[in-house]
C-alpha positions, -999 to +999 in steps of 0.1 A: -331+339-688-344+303-684-317+278-672-317+257-704-316+288-727-286+300-706-269+267-710-274+267-747-261+302-750-230+298-729-221+261-732-227+249-767-191+255-779-177+235-750-203+208-753-198+201-790-160+199-787-144+166-796-138+142-768-113+115-764-107+093-734-076+075-722-093+060-692-095+022-688-129+005-689-137+017-653-170+029-640-171+063-622-199+077-600-204+112-616-234+123-596-246+114-561-276+132-547-285+120-511-322+114-507-332+110-543-340+085-571-330+088-607-358+074-628-346+078-664-317+088-685-315+103-720-293+123-744-294+144-775-272+149-806-258+181-792-242+162-763-266+169-735-272+142-709-305+143-691-316+126-659-351+127-645-364+114-612-374+127-577-356+146-549-367+137-513-370+164-487-362+159-449-400+156-442-403+127-467-420+147-494-406+145-529-404+167-559-401+156-595-370+171-611-351+171-644-314+176-645-289+181-674-252+180-680-236+196-710-199+188-701-201+150-701-213+148-665-189+171-646-216+196-638-254+192-635-281+218-636-317+214-624-340+223-653-374+216-638-389+210-603-425+199-601-450+191-574-487+199-568-503+215-537-519+189-514-498+161-528-465+152-511-452+127-537-441+136-572-418+114-593-405+116-629-402+080-643-401+089-680-381+114-702-379+121-739-363+146-763-382+158-794-354+161-819-377+179-844-387+208-821-362+207-793-390+201-768-383+181-736-410+158-720-410+143-686-437+121-670-445+101-639-470+101-611-483+121-581-498+110-548-497+114-510-472+090-495-480+079-460-455+072-432-461+035-436-449+036-472-483+032-488-501+057-510-531+075-495-552+072-526-548+066-563-518+079-581-522+104-609-504+103-643-487+134-655-466+146-685-447+179-684-433+196-715-406+223-720-411+246-749-379+260-763-397+291-777-412+302-744-386+286-721-415+274-699-425+240-685-462+232-685-484+201-679-491+184-713-512+155-700-530+149-666-547+116-667-566+094-643-592+070-655-602+049-625-634+030-616-648+036-581-617+057-573-596+026-571-564+019-590-531+035-601-521+057-631-485+064-638-465+073-669-435+050-674-421+060-708-424+087-734-413+085-771-414+110-799-417+093-834-398+107-863-429+124-877-436+142-844-463+120-829-458+117-792-465+084-774-467+076-737-472+043-719-476+032-683-504+020-660-539+033-659-563+011-639-600+003-639-607-020-609-581-031-584-552-040-607-529-019-629-539-017-665-518-015-697-521+019-712-507+037-743-516+073-751-508+094-782-506+130-792-505+134-830-480+158-844-493+193-842-521+183-818-525+198-783-538+168-763-533+131-757-558+104-762-558+067-753-550+045-783-544+011-766-556-002-732-561-035-714-580-036-682-587-073-685-572-086-653-567-080-616-531-090-616-501-067-625-502-050-659-486-019-674-467-006-704-431+000-695-413+012-726-418+023-762-399+020-795-402+030-831-391+011-863-394+027-897-406-006-912-428-020-885-442+011-866-447+016-829-438-010-803-449-010-766-433-034-741-446-043-706-468-069-689-505-079-691-519-100-663-484-107-651-471-120-685-443-104-706-460-086-734-449-067-766-475-050-788-471-033-821-490-009-844-481+004-878-502+036-873-502+039-835-540+046-837-568+033-816-578-002-827-546-009-846-526-026-820-517-064-819-497-085-795-465-098-812-450-114-781-467-130-751-437-147-735-453-176-716-446-213-718-467-234-695-438-257-687-407-236-686-415-198-684-445-183-666-448-148-652-426-120-665-424-084-675-407-066-704-391-034-692-372-018-721-372-021-759-345-012-784-353-010-822-324-012-847-326-014-884-321-052-884-335-063-850-358-056-822-345-063-787-366-064-755-352-069-720-368-077-686-373-107-663-392-139-665-399-167-640-383-200-649-400-231-636-387-242-601-359-216-604-370-180-601-368-148-620-341-146-647-326-116-665-339-121-701-332-105-734-354-115-763-347-105-799-366-105-832-352-100-868-387-100-885-405-072-867-418-093-839-432-123-858-407-146-841-385-142-811-354-159-796-339-156-761-305-141-768-295-138-731-307-158-701-287-146-671-292-157-635-261-156-614-284-152-584-321-152-580-339-129-587-321-111-616-336-086-640-326-066-671-340-031-669-326-010-698-309-014-732-290+008-757-266+002-785-234+020-796-221+032-829-204-002-834-236-021-829-228-035-795-257-038-770-255-025-735-279-038-709-283-026-673-301-045-645-296-061-612-287-094-595-284-103-558-251-094-541-232-119-520-235-096-490-272-092-496-294-066-514-296-060-551-266-047-571-262-029-604-250-051-633-241-040-668-236-065-696-223-059-731-235-079-761-212-082-790-228-093-823-211-120-843-216-152-863-208-189-859-210-219-882-239-243-875-246-275-893-281-276-906-288-309-923-258-316-945-248-280-948-229-256-926-244-221-924-235-188-907-258-180-878-259-146-860-249-147-824-245-123-795-217-128-770-224-113-735-198-102-710-202-083-677-185-049-678-169-038-645-178-051-610-214-050-598-222-018-578-236-010-544-232+023-526-230+004-493-223-033-489-255-053-484-277-023-492-299-025-523-291-006-555-313-004-586-305+010-620-335+026-638-321+042-670-292+039-695-280+060-724-250+067-746-240+102-755-226+112-790-191+108-777-196+071-768-198+077-730-222+053-713-244+065-685-265+045-661-288+062-635-308+048-606-308+046-569-286+031-542-290+029-505-263+041-481-253+024-449-283+040-431-307+028-458-312+062-474-316+061-511-293+083-532-298+095-568-268+079-586-254+084-621-225+063-631-204+067-663-182+044-683-160+067-704-157+061-741-130+037-751 
């Protein structure tokens, strides 16, 4: 029997049981895999927590893997291992759950990684899909659209819309720079097609994350020519996309990248980093209450330079949770998690006092490194149905070896 089918058969009663926590607001490392990198986290309504990334072998080769826990992170089971003959590097950077069909999707890139840390040739985009009927994983999209065999293609995020349309975003290059790319597989279709692309520049560009809003359609967040970019489409079809945020002010803010988007009924939130004039890269959260027509900076955080927000989720109470990094006093990057609590305040506008929405931000727990002075980088964040918060990424040990790390903040 396939591993996930077995888990569903044996564990559903345990996994759906009520959960309460008496623990204080303290982070715990619930999974530590030496020689690995967690690239994305997700969950579903049945209580499963998923982590996707890559496992690194002793010879330096890596395999894309998907893991799942059904008991709120006590035990983890590998659901998929993927590599291709002749390519020694395989990495899952994206993961999504199709709530309509129960399908699982994972995506990333393939290549040969050389001893000097560079790729031998162009990376190849892939998406893998698990079918709950057959219990089998298969390649759903294998994409590389490169000019003169130069460039990179990598899937960075996957999203399933409520109607069953599947979207994927990442980089797919023509020329020497990364290019913004969004691909779509309509509900019921068997293949993906490109619906939004920008190969306009030779500087960094890629889609990093996707979101869906019932009133405003599909959103993609990333960077184009090194500038923080958010694009939107009501239909998600080719030719129907428009930029709704190009965060660039010639005097104050210049280069930047949007890395994660959260859509709620009332607001759209996008997190990432942007370069502030004569200062450096700041952790930035931008929010819109009108579907992207206007945006405000709702968090500008720079305890050290550089700093970057990398993931965002919200809980049942409407609080925002953002993971990212700053620079530790001992050196190296460190995991940081900030909580945004919505509220209001009185502001005088002309002769009248009016209530204005606010978000109050606080750091939750101490910043995290596996070894002092060694870099740690969070890549994914999710909240399970019980209110447990999970953050996954990588952290180097004292010898500089990256570990696949998942940390948990128990429900309060």
